[in-house]
MIFI-188901 format. One record per residue (C-alpha): residue in three letters; x, y, z. Coordinates in steps of 0.2 Angstrom, whole numbers, padded with zeros to 4 digits, always signed. Example, Ala and Ser with C-alpha at 12.3 -4.5 7.8 and 13.67 -1.06 7.14 Angstrom:
// MIFI-188901
ALA+0062-0022+0039/SER+0068-0005+0036/
//
This chain:
// MIFI-188901
MET+0241-0362-0655/GLY+0258-0359-0644/SER+0272-0367-0636/ARG+0284-0356-0628/ASN+0279-0351-0611/SER+0275-0332-0607/PHE+0281-0331-0592/SER+0298-0336-0599/ARG+0306-0318-0591/ILE+0302-0325-0574/LEU+0313-0340-0577/LYS+0326-0337-0562/THR+0341-0346-0555/LEU+0342-0355-0538/GLU+0359-0350-0531/LYS+0365-0363-0517/GLN+0373-0355-0503/GLY+0390-0355-0505/GLY+0392-0358-0522/GLY+0384-0368-0536/GLU+0365-0366-0541/PHE+0352-0380-0538/GLY+0342-0375-0555/LYS+0330-0364-0564/TYR+0313-0358-0557/TYR+0298-0349-0559/SER+0301-0334-0548/LEU+0282-0326-0542/PRO+0291-0311-0534/SER+0301-0308-0551/LEU+0281-0303-0556/SER+0279-0288-0543/ASP+0263-0290-0540/SER+0258-0285-0524/ARG+0241-0296-0525/ILE+0251-0313-0523/ASP+0258-0307-0504/TRP+0238-0309-0500/LEU+0236-0323-0507/PRO+0235-0339-0498/PHE+0248-0352-0497/SER+0238-0365-0508/ILE+0232-0355-0521/ARG+0249-0347-0523/ILE+0254-0366-0528/LEU+0241-0367-0541/LEU+0247-0351-0547/GLU+0266-0356-0548/SER+0259-0371-0559/ALA+0249-0362-0571/ILE+0263-0351-0574/ARG+0275-0364-0577/ASN+0261-0374-0590/CYS+0256-0357-0597/ASP+0258-0360-0617/ASP+0241-0352-0620/PHE+0231-0367-0626/GLN+0232-0376-0615/VAL+0234-0364-0597/THR+0233-0346-0606/THR+0239-0330-0595/LYS+0220-0327-0593/ASP+0219-0343-0583/VAL+0235-0333-0573/GLU+0229-0317-0571/ASN+0212-0327-0566/ILE+0223-0335-0552/LEU+0230-0320-0548/ASP+0215-0312-0545/TRP+0208-0325-0534/GLU+0200-0314-0519/LYS+0189-0308-0533/THR+0186-0320-0546/SER+0184-0337-0534/PRO+0170-0332-0526/LYS+0162-0332-0545/LYS+0167-0350-0548/VAL+0179-0348-0562/GLU+0185-0361-0570/ILE+0207-0363-0572/PRO+0216-0378-0580/PHE+0228-0388-0568/LYS+0243-0400-0571/PRO+0247-0411-0556/ALA+0269-0414-0555/ARG+0261-0432-0553/VAL+0250-0446-0551/LEU+0247-0458-0537/LEU+0239-0475-0533/GLN+0234-0489-0523/ASP+0231-0504-0531/PHE+0211-0505-0530/THR+0210-0490-0541/GLY+0228-0495-0551/VAL+0220-0510-0559/PRO+0206-0502-0566/THR+0218-0488-0571/VAL+0231-0498-0578/VAL+0217-0508-0587/ASP+0212-0494-0595/LEU+0226-0487-0599/ALA+0232-0504-0608/GLY+0212-0502-0616/MET+0216-0485-0624/ARG+0233-0489-0630/ASN+0225-0503-0639/ALA+0209-0494-0647/MET+0222-0481-0653/ASN+0230-0495-0661/LYS+0214-0502-0668/LEU+0211-0482-0675/GLY+0226-0482-0687/GLY+0237-0470-0671/ASP+0252-0471-0662/PRO+0248-0482-0646/SER+0265-0474-0637/LYS+0254-0459-0638/ILE+0245-0468-0622/ASN+0258-0468-0609/PRO+0262-0457-0592/LEU+0270-0443-0595/VAL+0272-0437-0577/PRO+0277-0450-0564/VAL+0265-0462-0558/ASP+0269-0471-0539/LEU+0258-0485-0538/VAL+0259-0493-0520/ILE+0250-0511-0520/ASP+0244-0508-0501/HIS+0223-0514-0503/SER+0222-0532-0503/VAL+0226-0537-0485/GLN+0213-0546-0476/VAL+0213-0549-0461/ASP+0209-0570-0463/VAL+0221-0572-0446/SER+0221-0563-0431/ARG+0227-0565-0415/SER+0242-0574-0419/GLU+0261-0574-0422/ASN+0259-0582-0438/ALA+0246-0571-0444/LEU+0258-0558-0454/GLN+0263-0574-0464/ALA+0248-0584-0466/ASN+0239-0567-0473/MET+0254-0562-0484/GLU+0251-0578-0492/LEU+0236-0578-0494/GLU+0235-0562-0503/LEU+0248-0567-0514/GLU+0238-0583-0519/ARG+0224-0576-0523/ASN+0228-0560-0529/LYS+0243-0567-0543/GLU+0234-0562-0558/ARG+0231-0544-0555/TYR+0249-0542-0547/SER+0256-0551-0562/PHE+0244-0537-0572/LEU+0252-0523-0563/LYS+0271-0528-0564/TRP+0268-0529-0586/GLY+0261-0509-0585/ALA+0275-0505-0574/ASN+0286-0513-0588/ALA+0276-0506-0602/PHE+0274-0490-0597/ASN+0286-0477-0594/ASN+0285-0466-0578/MET+0279-0478-0567/ILE+0285-0487-0552/VAL+0276-0500-0541/ILE+0278-0502-0525/PRO+0273-0523-0521/PRO+0262-0526-0506/GLY+0269-0529-0490/ALA+0277-0512-0489/GLY+0263-0503-0481/ILE+0249-0491-0483/VAL+0249-0479-0502/HIS+0246-0464-0490/GLN+0256-0466-0476/VAL+0271-0472-0490/ASN+0270-0456-0499/LEU+0273-0447-0483/GLU+0287-0454-0477/TYR+0295-0459-0493/LEU+0285-0455-0511/ALA+0284-0435-0506/ARG+0296-0425-0514/VAL+0289-0406-0509/VAL+0301-0402-0522/PHE+0304-0406-0540/ASN+0318-0404-0548/THR+0316-0412-0567/ASN+0328-0406-0579/GLY+0333-0391-0572/ILE+0319-0385-0566/LEU+0313-0384-0549/TYR+0292-0381-0542/PRO+0282-0388-0529/ASP+0280-0406-0529/THR+0258-0408-0532/VAL+0248-0425-0533/PHE+0232-0431-0540/GLY+0227-0449-0531/THR+0215-0462-0533/ASP+0210-0462-0516/SER+0202-0448-0508/HIS+0214-0449-0493/THR+0227-0443-0506/SER+0226-0425-0492/MET+0235-0433-0483/VAL+0252-0427-0489/ASP+0243-0410-0488/GLY+0252-0412-0470/LEU+0269-0411-0476/GLY+0265-0395-0488/VAL+0260-0404-0505/ALA+0246-0399-0512/GLY+0236-0416-0516/TRP+0218-0423-0516/GLY+0209-0436-0523/VAL+0201-0437-0540/GLY+0193-0452-0549/GLY+0203-0464-0560/ILE+0197-0457-0574/GLU+0202-0440-0571/ALA+0218-0447-0566/GLU+0223-0455-0582/ALA+0219-0439-0591/ALA+0233-0430-0582/MET+0244-0444-0584/LEU+0241-0441-0601/GLY+0245-0423-0599/GLN+0229-0416-0601/ALA+0226-0400-0589/ILE+0212-0407-0579/SER+0197-0392-0576/MET+0194-0388-0559/VAL+0182-0371-0552/LEU+0196-0360-0543/PRO+0192-0365-0526/GLY+0188-0354-0510/VAL+0199-0355-0495/VAL+0193-0357-0478/GLY+0208-0352-0463/PHE+0207-0361-0449/GLU+0218-0352-0438/LEU+0226-0362-0422/SER+0230-0358-0405/GLY+0234-0365-0389/SER+0240-0382-0386/LEU+0233-0400-0383/LYS+0229-0403-0364/ASN+0239-0417-0358/GLY+0232-0434-0363/VAL+0222-0429-0379/THR+0227-0435-0394/ALA+0230-0431-0412/THR+0216-0441-0417/ASP+0202-0432-0405/LEU+0209-0415-0413/VAL+0204-0421-0429/LEU+0188-0428-0425/THR+0183-0411-0417/VAL+0191-0401-0433/ALA+0179-0414-0443/LYS+0165-0409-0434/MET+0168-0388-0435/LEU+0171-0389-0453/ARG+0157-0400-0459/GLN+0147-0388-0450/HIS+0155-0374-0457/GLY+0154-0382-0474/VAL+0169-0385-0484/VAL+0162-0394-0500/GLY+0175-0388-0514/ASN+0185-0378-0504/PHE+0203-0379-0498/VAL+0205-0378-0478/GLU+0221-0370-0475/PHE+0230-0370-0457/TYR+0238-0357-0450/GLY+0241-0347-0433/LYS+0253-0347-0416/GLY+0244-0366-0412/MET+0254-0372-0425/SER+0270-0373-0418/GLU+0261-0387-0405/ILE+0256-0397-0419/SER+0268-0412-0425/LEU+0269-0416-0442/PRO+0260-0432-0439/ASP+0247-0424-0432/ARG+0245-0411-0449/ALA+0244-0428-0460/THR+0231-0435-0449/ILE+0219-0417-0448/ALA+0225-0420-0469/ASN+0219-0433-0468/MET+0200-0433-0467/SER+0198-0419-0478/PRO+0186-0429-0485/GLU+0175-0432-0469/TYR+0174-0412-0467/GLY+0171-0411-0486/ALA+0185-0401-0490/THR+0197-0403-0505/MET+0211-0402-0495/GLY+0217-0399-0478/PHE+0232-0388-0480/PHE+0248-0387-0470/PRO+0260-0374-0478/VAL+0277-0378-0476/ASP+0287-0374-0462/HIS+0305-0378-0448/VAL+0291-0393-0442/THR+0289-0399-0460/LEU+0307-0400-0459/GLN+0311-0410-0445/TYR+0299-0422-0452/LEU+0310-0423-0468/LYS+0325-0425-0458/LEU+0316-0438-0447/THR+0311-0448-0461/GLY+0328-0449-0470/ARG+0326-0439-0483/SER+0345-0431-0487/ASP+0351-0415-0480/ASP+0354-0410-0499/MET+0336-0412-0503/ILE+0331-0402-0486/SER+0341-0388-0491/MET+0333-0386-0508/ILE+0317-0387-0503/GLU+0319-0373-0491/THR+0331-0364-0502/TYR+0318-0365-0516/LEU+0302-0361-0503/ARG+0309-0347-0497/ALA+0312-0339-0512/ASN+0294-0339-0520/LYS+0287-0334-0504/MET+0281-0355-0501/PHE+0289-0357-0483/MET+0279-0350-0469/ASP+0292-0342-0458/TYR+0282-0342-0438/SER+0300-0333-0432/LYS+0293-0319-0442/PRO+0276-0308-0438/GLU+0264-0316-0449/LYS+0257-0306-0464/GLU+0237-0305-0465/MET+0231-0317-0480/ALA+0215-0315-0488/PHE+0204-0332-0486/SER+0187-0336-0491/SER+0181-0337-0471/HIS+0188-0341-0454/LEU+0186-0352-0441/LYS+0198-0352-0425/LEU+0201-0368-0413/ASN+0210-0366-0396/LEU+0219-0382-0393/GLU+0214-0382-0375/ASP+0199-0385-0379/VAL+0200-0399-0389/GLU+0192-0416-0376/PRO+0195-0435-0378/CYS+0183-0441-0391/VAL+0176-0455-0404/SER+0166-0452-0419/GLY+0149-0464-0424/PRO+0140-0476-0425/LYS+0137-0471-0441/ARG+0147-0457-0449/PRO+0163-0450-0445/HIS+0157-0433-0441/ASP+0145-0438-0428/GLN+0158-0436-0414/VAL+0154-0440-0398/LEU+0164-0432-0382/LEU+0170-0448-0373/LYS+0163-0443-0356/ASP+0146-0443-0366/MET+0146-0459-0375/LYS+0136-0471-0362/ALA+0120-0459-0364/ASP+0125-0456-0383/TRP+0124-0474-0386/HIS+0108-0476-0377/ALA+0099-0464-0387/CYS+0105-0474-0402/LEU+0096-0488-0397/ASP+0081-0479-0393/ARG+0079-0466-0408/LYS+0072-0473-0422/VAL+0082-0482-0437/GLY+0094-0467-0444/PHE+0112-0462-0445/LYS+0110-0460-0425/GLY+0098-0471-0423/TYR+0093-0493-0423/GLY+0076-0494-0417/ILE+0079-0508-0402/LEU+0063-0507-0391/LYS+0066-0505-0374/GLU+0063-0523-0369/ASP+0074-0531-0381/GLN+0088-0517-0375/SER+0095-0528-0361/LYS+0093-0544-0370/ILE+0108-0557-0365/VAL+0113-0570-0379/LYS+0123-0585-0374/PHE+0134-0596-0381/GLU+0150-0604-0386/SER+0168-0597-0395/VAL+0184-0603-0395/GLY+0178-0617-0382/LEU+0175-0605-0369/PRO+0157-0599-0364/ALA+0152-0579-0371/GLN+0138-0566-0372/LEU+0134-0556-0384/LYS+0120-0539-0379/HIS+0118-0522-0388/GLY+0135-0514-0388/ASP+0146-0526-0386/ILE+0162-0526-0398/VAL+0167-0540-0410/ILE+0180-0529-0419/ALA+0194-0519-0411/ALA+0207-0511-0425/ILE+0223-0502-0426/THR+0223-0498-0444/SER+0223-0485-0457/CYS+0235-0473-0462/THR+0226-0461-0456/ASN+0232-0465-0437/THR+0247-0478-0441/SER+0259-0467-0447/ASN+0257-0456-0432/PRO+0272-0462-0419/SER+0264-0454-0406/VAL+0247-0462-0406/MET+0255-0479-0408/ILE+0266-0478-0394/HIS+0254-0473-0383/SER+0242-0486-0388/GLY+0258-0498-0383/LEU+0259-0487-0365/LEU+0239-0490-0362/ALA+0244-0508-0367/LYS+0257-0511-0357/LYS+0249-0504-0341/ALA+0235-0516-0347/CYS+0245-0531-0345/ASN+0256-0528-0330/LEU+0239-0524-0319/GLY+0234-0541-0327/LEU+0219-0536-0338/GLU+0215-0544-0353/VAL+0203-0546-0368/LYS+0189-0558-0370/PRO+0194-0570-0385/TRP+0180-0568-0395/ILE+0185-0551-0400/LYS+0193-0548-0417/THR+0210-0538-0413/SER+0221-0534-0425/LEU+0237-0521-0429/ALA+0240-0516-0447/PRO+0252-0503-0448/GLY+0255-0492-0463/SER+0273-0494-0464/ARG+0285-0507-0458/VAL+0294-0493-0447/VAL+0281-0495-0437/THR+0286-0512-0432/LYS+0303-0506-0429/TYR+0300-0491-0414/LEU+0286-0503-0406/GLU+0300-0516-0405/LYS+0313-0505-0400/SER+0303-0497-0387/GLY+0298-0514-0382/LEU+0277-0511-0384/LEU+0274-0521-0396/SER+0276-0538-0387/TYR+0262-0529-0373/LEU+0252-0528-0391/LYS+0253-0545-0395/LYS+0250-0551-0378/LEU+0231-0541-0378/GLY+0227-0550-0396/PHE+0236-0535-0406/HIS+0245-0545-0418/ILE+0251-0538-0431/VAL+0241-0545-0446/GLY+0249-0534-0463/TYR+0254-0520-0470/GLY+0240-0512-0478/CYS+0222-0508-0479/THR+0212-0519-0467/THR+0197-0516-0458/CYS+0195-0498-0463/ILE+0190-0504-0482/GLY+0181-0517-0477/ASN+0194-0530-0475/SER+0188-0536-0459/GLY+0189-0553-0462/ASP+0177-0568-0458/LEU+0170-0566-0438/ASP+0171-0584-0429/GLU+0155-0591-0435/SER+0148-0593-0416/VAL+0150-0575-0416/ALA+0140-0573-0433/SER+0130-0585-0426/ALA+0125-0577-0408/ILE+0124-0558-0418/SER+0113-0564-0434/GLU+0101-0575-0426/ASN+0097-0564-0412/ASP+0100-0549-0422/ILE+0112-0542-0407/VAL+0119-0522-0411/THR+0137-0525-0410/ALA+0150-0512-0414/ALA+0168-0512-0420/VAL+0182-0497-0414/LEU+0193-0494-0427/SER+0206-0481-0428/GLY+0202-0478-0448/ASN+0193-0463-0456/ARG+0177-0472-0464/ASN+0161-0481-0454/PHE+0147-0480-0464/GLU+0134-0494-0460/GLY+0139-0508-0471/ARG+0157-0503-0472/ILE+0170-0512-0458/HIS+0160-0529-0458/PRO+0144-0532-0462/LEU+0138-0540-0444/THR+0145-0524-0437/ARG+0130-0511-0438/ALA+0140-0498-0425/ASN+0156-0493-0429/TYR+0165-0481-0420/LEU+0179-0471-0426/ALA+0195-0469-0412/SER+0213-0465-0408/PRO+0224-0482-0406/PRO+0224-0479-0385/LEU+0207-0477-0385/VAL+0207-0496-0400/VAL+0214-0505-0384/ALA+0204-0497-0372/TYR+0186-0503-0380/ALA+0193-0519-0384/LEU+0198-0521-0365/ALA+0180-0516-0359/GLY+0172-0528-0373/THR+0158-0512-0372/VAL+0155-0496-0382/ASP+0140-0498-0368/ILE+0151-0490-0354/ASP+0158-0473-0345/PHE+0175-0474-0344/GLU+0174-0459-0328/THR+0162-0470-0317/GLU+0163-0489-0323/PRO+0178-0502-0321/ILE+0189-0506-0339/GLY+0190-0521-0332/VAL+0194-0532-0315/SER+0211-0541-0314/LYS+0211-0561-0312/ASP+0214-0557-0292/GLY+0196-0548-0294/LYS+0204-0530-0291/GLU+0194-0517-0300/PHE+0203-0503-0314/PHE+0197-0490-0323/LEU+0204-0483-0340/ARG+0214-0466-0327/ASP+0223-0482-0321/ILE+0230-0485-0336/TRP+0232-0470-0347/PRO+0247-0463-0352/SER+0252-0445-0348/SER+0258-0435-0363/GLU+0276-0434-0356/GLU+0278-0452-0357/VAL+0274-0454-0373/ALA+0284-0440-0381/GLU+0298-0447-0371/ILE+0299-0465-0379/VAL+0293-0455-0395/GLN+0309-0448-0394/SER+0320-0459-0389/ASN+0315-0473-0400/VAL+0308-0465-0417/LEU+0325-0462-0427/PRO+0328-0457-0445/ASP+0337-0474-0448/MET+0323-0483-0446/PHE+0314-0473-0463/LYS+0331-0473-0471/SER+0332-0495-0468/VAL+0315-0499-0474/TYR+0313-0486-0487/GLU+0330-0493-0495/THR+0322-0508-0499/ILE+0306-0503-0501/THR+0304-0510-0521/GLU+0312-0528-0516/GLY+0295-0538-0513/HIS+0290-0555-0507/PRO+0298-0567-0514/THR+0283-0574-0525/TRP+0278-0556-0530/ASN+0298-0556-0539/ASP+0294-0574-0546/LEU+0277-0569-0555/TYR+0279-0570-0573/VAL+0278-0554-0585/ALA+0275-0552-0603/SER+0285-0539-0613/ASN+0272-0534-0625/ARG+0265-0517-0628/LEU+0251-0521-0630/TYR+0243-0530-0617/GLU+0234-0548-0624/TRP+0217-0549-0619/ASP+0211-0567-0610/PRO+0194-0570-0611/LYS+0194-0583-0598/SER+0202-0571-0584/SER+0189-0567-0570/TYR+0202-0553-0565/ILE+0206-0544-0581/ARG+0195-0539-0594/GLU+0196-0524-0610/PRO+0185-0510-0605/PRO+0169-0511-0612/ASN+0168-0493-0618/LEU+0184-0494-0629/LYS+0180-0511-0638/ASP+0172-0505-0653/ILE+0176-0484-0652/SER+0175-0473-0668/VAL+0183-0460-0674/THR+0169-0446-0673/PRO+0161-0442-0658/PRO+0144-0451-0653/GLY+0137-0432-0648/PRO+0125-0428-0633/TYR+0111-0443-0629/GLU+0093-0440-0625/VAL+0084-0446-0610/LYS+0067-0448-0614/ASP+0054-0458-0607/ALA+0064-0463-0593/TYR+0062-0475-0578/CYS+0068-0474-0561/LEU+0082-0486-0554/LEU+0082-0481-0537/ASN+0075-0467-0526/LEU+0087-0463-0513/GLY+0088-0451-0498/ASP+0104-0441-0491/SER+0122-0445-0488/ILE+0121-0460-0501/THR+0140-0465-0501/THR+0152-0471-0513/ASP+0150-0485-0500/HIS+0132-0486-0504/ILE+0138-0487-0523/SER+0151-0495-0528/PRO+0154-0514-0525/GLY+0166-0513-0511/GLY+0169-0528-0497/SER+0168-0549-0501/ILE+0156-0555-0513/HIS+0140-0562-0505/ARG+0137-0580-0508/ASP+0121-0577-0518/SER+0125-0560-0525/PRO+0122-0557-0546/ALA+0143-0557-0546/ALA+0144-0573-0536/LYS+0133-0580-0548/TYR+0143-0575-0563/LEU+0158-0579-0556/LYS+0152-0597-0552/GLU+0146-0600-0569/LEU+0167-0597-0574/GLY+0171-0609-0561/VAL+0178-0600-0549/ASP+0177-0609-0531/ARG+0166-0597-0519/ARG+0184-0598-0508/ASP+0193-0590-0522/PHE+0180-0577-0523/ASN+0192-0564-0516/SER+0183-0544-0515/TYR+0175-0534-0526/GLY+0188-0522-0525/SER+0204-0537-0529/ARG+0192-0538-0546/ARG+0190-0519-0551/GLY+0199-0524-0566/ASN+0183-0534-0572/ASP+0168-0524-0577/GLU+0157-0538-0576/VAL+0159-0542-0557/MET+0159-0523-0555/VAL+0142-0518-0565/ARG+0133-0533-0554/GLY+0141-0528-0537/THR+0134-0510-0541/PHE+0122-0504-0529/GLY+0124-0520-0521/ASN+0124-0514-0502/ILE+0117-0522-0489/ARG+0113-0507-0479/LEU+0104-0499-0494/VAL+0090-0487-0493/ASN+0080-0490-0510/LYS+0063-0479-0508/LEU+0055-0489-0520/MET+0056-0504-0509/GLU+0048-0496-0493/ASP+0055-0502-0479/GLU+0065-0515-0486/VAL+0085-0513-0484/GLY+0096-0520-0496/PRO+0103-0520-0515/ASN+0083-0524-0523/THR+0073-0511-0532/ILE+0056-0512-0542/HIS+0054-0517-0558/ILE+0041-0504-0563/PRO+0034-0510-0579/SER+0031-0527-0571/GLY+0030-0521-0551/GLU+0044-0535-0548/LYS+0055-0534-0535/LEU+0073-0538-0542/PRO+0093-0537-0537/VAL+0096-0518-0545/PHE+0107-0525-0559/ASP+0093-0538-0564/ALA+0080-0522-0565/ALA+0095-0513-0573/MET+0099-0526-0586/ARG+0081-0528-0588/TYR+0079-0512-0595/LYS+0096-0510-0605/LYS+0087-0526-0615/LYS+0071-0516-0620/GLY+0080-0501-0624/GLN+0073-0492-0609/ASP+0082-0477-0602/THR+0085-0475-0581/ILE+0088-0461-0570/VAL+0092-0462-0552/LEU+0083-0447-0540/ALA+0093-0445-0524/GLY+0095-0433-0509/ALA+0109-0422-0502/GLU+0129-0427-0502/TYR+0127-0440-0517/GLY+0140-0450-0517/THR+0150-0443-0503/GLY+0165-0457-0497/SER+0180-0463-0507/ALA+0186-0457-0522/ARG+0179-0474-0534/ASP+0178-0472-0551/TRP+0166-0489-0551/ALA+0153-0478-0542/ALA+0151-0469-0561/LYS+0157-0485-0570/GLY+0145-0497-0562/PRO+0130-0487-0567/LYS+0136-0481-0584/LEU+0136-0499-0589/MET+0118-0503-0581/GLY+0110-0490-0593/VAL+0111-0477-0582/LYS+0109-0459-0592/ALA+0106-0448-0577/VAL+0106-0442-0558/ILE+0096-0431-0551/ALA+0100-0425-0534/LYS+0100-0412-0521/SER+0118-0409-0521/PHE+0134-0422-0525/GLU+0151-0424-0518/ARG+0164-0417-0527/ILE+0174-0431-0533/HIS+0160-0442-0536/ARG+0150-0427-0547/SER+0167-0426-0556/ASN+0167-0445-0562/LEU+0150-0444-0568/ALA+0155-0431-0581/GLY+0169-0440-0584/MET+0157-0455-0587/GLY+0146-0445-0596/ILE+0131-0448-0586/ILE+0120-0433-0584/PRO+0123-0422-0565/LEU+0108-0412-0563/CYS+0103-0404-0544/PHE+0086-0400-0542/GLN+0083-0379-0537/PRO+0089-0375-0521/GLY+0073-0379-0508/GLU+0066-0392-0520/ASP+0069-0410-0520/ALA+0060-0426-0524/GLU+0049-0426-0508/THR+0045-0407-0510/LEU+0041-0411-0530/GLU+0029-0426-0524/LEU+0042-0439-0535/THR+0039-0456-0530/GLY+0052-0464-0545/HIS+0036-0474-0552/GLU+0034-0457-0566/ARG+0044-0459-0582/TYR+0056-0443-0585/THR+0060-0434-0597/ILE+0077-0422-0599/ASP+0074-0409-0611/LEU+0093-0407-0617/PRO+0098-0402-0634/ASN+0107-0415-0644/ASP+0120-0401-0652/ILE+0135-0400-0639/SER+0138-0380-0644/LYS+0120-0376-0638/ILE+0124-0383-0620/THR+0132-0369-0607/PRO+0138-0379-0591/GLY+0129-0374-0575/GLN+0113-0370-0589/ASN+0097-0375-0582/ILE+0086-0387-0587/ILE+0070-0394-0589/VAL+0062-0412-0583/LYS+0046-0419-0588/THR+0037-0433-0580/ASN+0022-0442-0588/ASN+0009-0436-0577/GLY+0011-0419-0581/LYS+0024-0412-0569/LEU+0039-0405-0574/PHE+0053-0394-0564/LYS+0070-0386-0569/CYS+0085-0393-0562/LYS+0105-0386-0563/LEU+0116-0396-0577/ARG+0130-0399-0567/PHE+0143-0403-0582/ASP+0153-0388-0571/THR+0167-0386-0586/GLU+0169-0382-0604/VAL+0180-0399-0603/GLU+0166-0409-0597/LEU+0152-0406-0608/ALA+0170-0412-0622/TYR+0167-0427-0612/PHE+0151-0430-0614/ASP+0150-0426-0630/HIS+0163-0439-0633/GLY+0154-0452-0623/ASP+0168-0449-0607/ILE+0185-0446-0603/LEU+0192-0459-0612/GLN+0186-0458-0627/TYR+0189-0440-0629/VAL+0208-0442-0624/ILE+0208-0455-0639/ARG+0202-0446-0651/SER+0211-0429-0646/PHE+0228-0438-0649/ILE+0222-0444-0666/THR+0216-0428-0672/SER+0230-0417-0664/LYS+0246-0417-0675/ASN+0255-0413-0658/GLY+0246-0423-0648/ASN+0240-0411-0635/VAL+0221-0415-0626/HIS+0212-0399-0627/CYS+0193-0395-0630/ALA+0182-0392-0645/CYS+0165-0393-0641/LYS+0164-0373-0643/
//
């Protein structure tokens, strides 16, 4: 077992220009290995991390060689260890993470170990940003009212997070009201280069939200992981990953006048989805890079999960340095970053001839080919050019129910429902908009599109155009800097005139925190089966996510959100139909109010200033008075409150034994659910509001919680009893066992009864009967949610057999000890004629040493079928998690059995 770094010979001093030194660093050029020059920049970062952490125990010289030889080893899916420099949390994932850490500390104490070992060994940044519910909108008082409701609803959770910040080392908590985690990360938290105890190294980050990849636009290698992986990384464990391929994405030319960064990212998302980049890095390069601003890059990087990549990486260059200066980073810090990255072959200098790099595959895009567009109505990569929107909408009405269809009969498509709203006559028809939200870090981090939306609002107001009062409009910036430059430019007042008042600083409509629609609007929709629409500047639009009553949800740039709000419908051709009519009866078109790129750039240049970022972030940890007054206990072991409806001790850590339980057998298991393609974590993990008739609602009522205090599932992620009851609780879940019925129900096979999924799972569990889930392709697509794995585990699900898995979700299943199995190529439940009414036995050895990552496994059914599946435990470490029951139990036992506290795999 090694401790001395095997590469200490290349530890060099980084000199300052003019004398002095920045510190020491592991010098890649000092390896004198020509292969480095061919490596993509993103792989060079993995290489530096492996060298710096090489102790020939967790990270070995063989791992370093594998990364150096990336061009040959990557196609072989070689496994490497990786240690991120820090971990990024937001409150929805932060609460269950701190719950797990507290549970681990208590479990360690019960087993006679040292609880203090359960402490983050790398910096942990936690930003409270996900609890903003749009209860109040279209009001000057909206921000204050929503903030007060947020603090009141979440008092217990917030107290717990404050306790965590005090109880654990290396953890800072950014109070609610500061902004969205990824925007705050981009503008403030990201270090780009760390200097820790005199050692310089690249900033790399694991985040418990899939859009952590946004910081890739800043040249910081970061991506989303499950909460359980993040916890292991916090505790010093090297996370095993398959050495990824890198898709080189060459940009050329420049965007046409009036085309936005949102149009660009939706185009890129479609191209990369079609190319197939799941599990890979995407690295951008080319002459067009100088035309792409840093916020534009961040917008593209943010949507990595939507196009399926682990990262959408932009190497640090002069544009990055300009942005660091704009956002108030010090000159000394910027000098250190540039000097270090240049010295270590990690700085992209476009003033010099581009050196050819080896990529796994290539894509090209001339920026001049990008056209205005939106994406929807149910998936973020279903791009629709703006000029085709009206025709595409009518095609969606015609098509049978699916990702691009609603199956509305021709005679019903022109139906108009009349009602009264806010004291005025109103009407709705298919395609009418009821929610228009400028929301999400994807776009609110980008001054150009925000200024663009404000200019469009100004022109619309000057022409007398208005937004219908029953449309729920909102503006939720990702940081308070946005408000400063919108106010300075004088544009915020025009957005407010159209109903886009600031409702909060955090994730709102994009994650389903859209709040209730006016009761008259909701009744008109539900009673008449109207397919209404939401238009938002977000990154996710899966059905059922934005609002239960908006079956069509389109992603669009902030100015297009305003434009569609003015039009009041997605059933419009902006080229030939007016966007609105002034009070004097004059028609106006979108082209009459669409600002030019020059107008936007001029206002951005004069109104987005470094002092704004400095003043906002100097006081970032100073919270609202209610936050500051929250009581926090000083004890290091958390005292669980059995009466709490928010925070509960993790059930998997309550009665942990010193000895691992070993692999489990799956025999005669029933199928809990038979699912199709593209089942998202929104379908699996509880999210949004808690329905009044759901199993979770019944549980909360039994605890004496009033319905108005139910809050959201996200806010109750620290309570396993709530979360397991909401698992597979999505109202749009399509379960083949239910034939034509859509919703959170299933058939209990032994009795034939139709039951809520939770009730059926508990009936199986009570009888000691195993269950499995059948699924199609891309199972687990969407946000990185550990409860999409924790929930099924607590339901008793032993295995998921799917055509393919989304990267993070497969990792989360492995981390929770659920067996992920893939059908053989060309096979799935339909081709094998599996109905879900069979019983399944999975032929897995009960000795962990006889199981190999990726081996073929035989699955048998009780009616004589037999088929092979690939075991998707992809690494030896994941097998160790399975052997121990889950990743947290593995870490605890490793701390107890390892004298020096190192965590390692002993499964072979």
